[in-house]
Structures are given as C-alpha cells and as structure tokens.
VOKOL-630833 format. One line per 10 residues: number of its first residue (from 1); their letters; for each residue x, y, z of C-alpha. Coordinates in steps of 0.1 Angstrom, whole numbers, padded with zeros to 4 digits. Example, Ala and Ser with C-alpha at 12.3 -4.5 7.8 and 13.67 -1.06 7.14 Angstrom:
# VOKOL-630833
1> AS> 0123/-0045/0078  0137/-0011/0071
//
This chain:
# VOKOL-630833
1> MPTVSIILAT> 0000/0000/0000  0013/0035/-0008  0021/0059/0021  0005/0089/0004  -0025/0092/-0019  -0025/0122/-0041  -0059/0130/-0055  -0058/0152/-0086  -0091/0162/-0102  -0089/0174/-0138
11> YNRAEYILES> -0112/0190/-0163  -0100/0202/-0197  -0064/0211/-0185  -0044/0194/-0213  -0024/0227/-0215  -0010/0224/-0180  -0015/0189/-0166  0017/0173/-0178  0038/0199/-0160  0018/0193/-0129
21> LQSIQNQTFL> 0024/0155/-0131  0061/0161/-0137  0063/0180/-0104  0048/0149/-0087  0073/0126/-0104  0100/0149/-0091  0091/0143/-0055  0120/0133/-0032  0095/0110/-0013  0087/0081/-0037
31> DWECLIIDDG> 0061/0060/-0020  0029/0075/-0034  -0001/0069/-0057  -0017/0096/-0077  -0053/0092/-0086  -0062/0114/-0116  -0100/0119/-0116  -0114/0133/-0149  -0146/0152/-0143  -0159/0147/-0178
41> GIDNTAQLLE> -0135/0168/-0198  -0137/0168/-0236  -0101/0178/-0246  -0072/0154/-0253  -0061/0149/-0217  -0066/0111/-0219  -0043/0108/-0250  -0017/0130/-0235  -0015/0109/-0203  -0011/0075/-0221
51> PILKEDHRFQ> 0028/0076/-0221  0031/0086/-0184  0006/0060/-0173  0025/0033/-0191  0059/0045/-0178  0049/0052/-0141  0023/0028/-0126  0019/0051/-0095  -0004/0072/-0117  -0040/0060/-0123
61> YLKRTEYYQK> -0064/0078/-0146  -0101/0074/-0139  -0133/0090/-0151  -0157/0102/-0124  -0187/0078/-0123  -0223/0090/-0123  -0225/0080/-0086  -0207/0113/-0078  -0220/0148/-0088  -0202/0166/-0115
71> GLPGSRNYGL> -0177/0191/-0101  -0145/0193/-0080  -0162/0180/-0048  -0176/0149/-0065  -0144/0141/-0082  -0124/0144/-0050  -0149/0122/-0031  -0145/0096/-0058  -0107/0098/-0052  -0112/0095/-0014
81> DLAKGDYIIF> -0132/0064/-0018  -0104/0048/-0039  -0074/0061/-0019  -0052/0035/-0002  -0026/0058/0015  -0021/0065/0051  -0020/0102/0042  -0042/0122/0018  -0033/0153/-0002  -0052/0171/-0030
91> FDDDDIAHPQ> -0033/0187/-0059  -0048/0207/-0088  -0042/0199/-0125  -0025/0232/-0134  -0002/0238/-0104  0034/0229/-0093  0043/0210/-0062  0077/0216/-0045  0099/0185/-0048  0100/0182/-0009
101> NLELCVKELS> 0062/0186/-0005  0055/0150/0004  0087/0143/0022  0084/0172/0047  0047/0166/0053  0051/0129/0060  0080/0137/0084  0057/0161/0104  0028/0136/0104  0050/0108/0118
111> DKDISFCRYI> 0040/0123/0152  0008/0104/0159  -0008/0133/0177  -0007/0154/0145  -0037/0150/0121  -0027/0174/0094  0002/0194/0081  -0004/0228/0066  0022/0247/0046  0026/0278/0025
121> RDVFWGNFDY> 0011/0280/-0009  0025/0307/-0032  0011/0318/-0066  0025/0325/-0100  0015/0338/-0134  0028/0325/-0167  0060/0304/-0168  0071/0289/-0135  0105/0296/-0120  0120/0262/-0109
131> NFDYSREYTS> 0146/0277/-0086  0134/0258/-0055  0145/0264/-0019  0157/0230/-0007  0163/0240/0029  0150/0216/0056  0150/0244/0083  0118/0262/0090  0096/0273/0119  0063/0258/0127
141> FFIDKRDINK> 0033/0262/0150  0003/0240/0161  -0033/0245/0150  -0064/0232/0168  -0101/0239/0171  -0094/0270/0191  -0081/0286/0159  -0114/0280/0140  -0125/0316/0140  -0092/0328/0125
151> ILKNELQFNS> -0094/0301/0099  -0130/0309/0089  -0122/0347/0087  -0091/0339/0066  -0068/0354/0091  -0051/0319/0092  -0054/0308/0056  -0061/0272/0046  -0054/0274/0009  -0064/0249/-0016
161> CAVMWTKECY> -0039/0221/-0020  -0018/0234/0010  -0025/0206/0035  -0017/0169/0039  -0042/0150/0060  -0041/0117/0078  -0066/0092/0063  -0085/0093/0096  -0095/0129/0089  -0117/0117/0060
171> IQHRYTEHLK> -0132/0086/0075  -0163/0105/0085  -0160/0135/0063  -0165/0141/0026  -0169/0172/0004  -0204/0186/0001  -0210/0178/-0036  -0235/0205/-0045  -0210/0233/-0035  -0192/0249/-0064
181> YAEEWEVYAR> -0172/0273/-0043  -0159/0273/-0007  -0163/0235/-0006  -0128/0231/0009  -0134/0258/0034  -0165/0240/0046  -0151/0205/0049  -0119/0219/0065  -0140/0236/0092  -0157/0202/0099
191> IITSVNKGIS> -0124/0183/0101  -0104/0209/0121  -0132/0210/0147  -0132/0172/0151  -0095/0163/0154  -0069/0168/0180  -0044/0192/0163  -0023/0199/0133  0009/0216/0125  0017/0245/0102
201> INKALYFGRK> 0052/0248/0086  0065/0281/0073  0078/0269/0040  0064/0272/0005  0057/0237/-0008  0031/0244/-0034  0026/0269/-0062  -0008/0278/-0076  -0011/0289/-0112  -0033/0320/-0115
211> HEESITGDFG> -0055/0324/-0146  -0090/0337/-0153  -0104/0302/-0159  -0101/0292/-0122  -0131/0288/-0099  -0116/0314/-0076  -0118/0338/-0106  -0155/0330/-0109  -0160/0342/-0073  -0139/0373/-0078
221> NRKSASLVSY> -0161/0381/-0108  -0192/0376/-0087  -0206/0348/-0107  -0240/0336/-0094  -0231/0299/-0089  -0201/0308/-0067  -0221/0333/-0046  -0249/0308/-0041  -0224/0282/-0031  -0207/0305/-0006
231> ADAIELVVDN> -0240/0313/0011  -0247/0276/0013  -0213/0269/0027  -0217/0295/0054  -0250/0280/0065  -0234/0246/0068  -0204/0259/0088  -0227/0277/0112  -0247/0245/0117  -0215/0225/0124
241> LRKRKLLSNE> -0201/0250/0149  -0234/0251/0167  -0235/0213/0170  -0199/0212/0183  -0206/0241/0208  -0179/0262/0191  -0201/0290/0179  -0190/0323/0194  -0206/0358/0191  -0175/0369/0172
251> IIRYFIQIAL> -0180/0345/0143  -0218/0351/0143  -0212/0388/0139  -0187/0381/0111  -0212/0360/0092  -0241/0384/0097  -0220/0412/0083  -0213/0391/0052  -0251/0384/0050  -0256/0421/0042
261> DYKEYKLFPR> -0242/0414/0008  -0263/0382/0004  -0298/0395/0008  -0307/0379/-0026  -0299/0345/-0011  -0317/0351/0022  -0285/0343/0041  -0294/0362/0073  -0327/0343/0080  -0309/0311/0072
271> ILSCLQLSTL> -0282/0318/0097  -0308/0327/0123  -0326/0294/0116  -0293/0274/0121  -0287/0292/0154  -0319/0278/0170  -0323/0308/0193  -0348/0318/0219  -0372/0345/0208  -0352/0371/0229
281> EKWRWEFFYF> -0319/0361/0214  -0334/0361/0179  -0346/0397/0184  -0312/0407/0196  -0295/0395/0164  -0322/0409/0142  -0316/0443/0159  -0279/0439/0153  -0284/0431/0116  -0308/0460/0108
291> QLPLRLYFYN> -0287/0486/0125  -0254/0472/0112  -0254/0493/0079  -0256/0525/0099  -0228/0514/0122  -0206/0505/0093  -0213/0539/0076  -0201/0558/0107  -0172/0534/0112  -0159/0541/0076
301> IYIKWKKKRK> -0162/0579/0082  -0142/0575/0114  -0115/0555/0096  -0112/0581/0069  -0110/0608/0095  -0082/0590/0113  -0062/0586/0080  -0065/0623/0073  -0051/0632/0107  -0019/0611/0102
//
C-alpha cells in the first residue's frame, strides 16, 4: 500500500496537466499513488496521459462515475473512496508541487498526535521559476479547534492544496458535492473542529497557477453559482459550529456582516434558523443586523478621519 494518496481532479487542462504531473514525479518522497480523476473533460487529456501512465504505474487515470456529482467535490470524493494511502493530499491539475512537499509533510505527520500538516502556498502567473528552496530548516506552530475563528475569517489561511491529512480525517468527512465554491473551506472547518491538532510549517511547498479560468476567478467576478455556493457553505459551517458548541458571538457577527451582501440569497434568516435561538436572542441578532449598515457607515467615516489626521 502507498504511504501517500495524491488526489488530482482534472477538467480540460491538457495545456497544463503534464507539467503538474512532472512535479509529482520529481518528489523526493517516492512511496505515493496519484489518482487522476477526470470530471468529464472533452479535450485530449486522456491521450496526453497515455505515455506517463505506461511509464509510471503510480499514476491512475479514472473518469468520475455517475454516482458522484459533476464538479470538483464529487471528483475528490471519488478519489477519497479509492485512496489507499495513510495520508491524503489534494493537488490541482494546473499547479506545481515543491519536490520536498510529500517528504516534509510525511515527516511532520510521523507524530501520531498530528492530524494534518499545513504549509505555505505561493502563486505564479505565466511560466514557473523552478529555482526551489531545498532547505529543511523552517519554523512551525500548532493549530487546533481554538483557531477555527481565525481560519474561517481567513486570518489563518487554509489554501487549496496546501494541507496533507491523515486518512482518519476523511473517515467521517466528505466534500459537500453541491457546493461549487468554498467546498474546501466548509469541509476543512468540519475536520479541524473534530480532530486533535495539526501543524503548520513556514515553507512554501506548493505553487498555484493564476489564470482567469479558475473557480476562484469566478467568485472574484461575482458569478452567481459561486455566490450561491458561498452562502450555502456559510449555513453549513454555522450549523456544524453550533452542534460542536464552538459558535462564538465573534463569528456570528462576522457571518451576519457578510449576510448584508447576500440578501438575494436570504443568508441572514438562514443563519438565524441554524442558530436555533430563543425569541429574545433572535430579536437581539435581528436588531444587530438591521442597525449594522448605519454602524458601518459611521465606522468608515471614522477610519477616513483617522487617516487624514496622520
């Protein structure tokens, strides 16, 4: 059985995928399998992969079955159901992994008290600079459920493809397949609030390619499917935190402020419904929500005034 299962979902990325797979072959840690899950692409990816599949049997190419919904979450769930490794990591089909990615993460996860290893993900445009830093010296810190507010508010970023997980993390957790954006954010919140702790290492071990075709680009361009998905993900996160008794007033206020921009999707009443409040508590948060625009207006005036005084 392989030590690490790499799950790489792909969809019409013939232009980039071979470079991504080469970065996997260049890993200093050799005991891995890579499950390439095709989400129904119509380009020549399958033909391009034929030589590498014959040459290196650690790669497997599979087409997502109809049992899983179309999209990244469904493809990754298919990969999870097939994975044989002790550790799970997700890569994208257009990015570059540092050669030491698997090696350093496996080393950190050899401590049985550690459930996941987070690392730095940098980004690049155009051609990639292969001048890697091979140093094995770096600082680190622990992460646990007490950090969940910072993670949800993106103060402690959990970027796509920047975490290796023990297989135990995904025994009871899968991606929510109808989500088309924030699906990682939502499942990570469930996992982090259900395990002991993880470690974060301050070294860039993954490099994400930036281009306009990405899902993140869709959200940045305010496409409807991504906005709907984000609202759905917030509702799921609030419900999970409530069940685990980790829902603080700080994070409720944060999500209610976001709800101001999601009136079309009825996010505020959905959050209230998840909270399962008494009538008095419900009135309290309704008052907070309805007077929040005025508070933000005066707060922005105050910030501008402070800047002028400097």
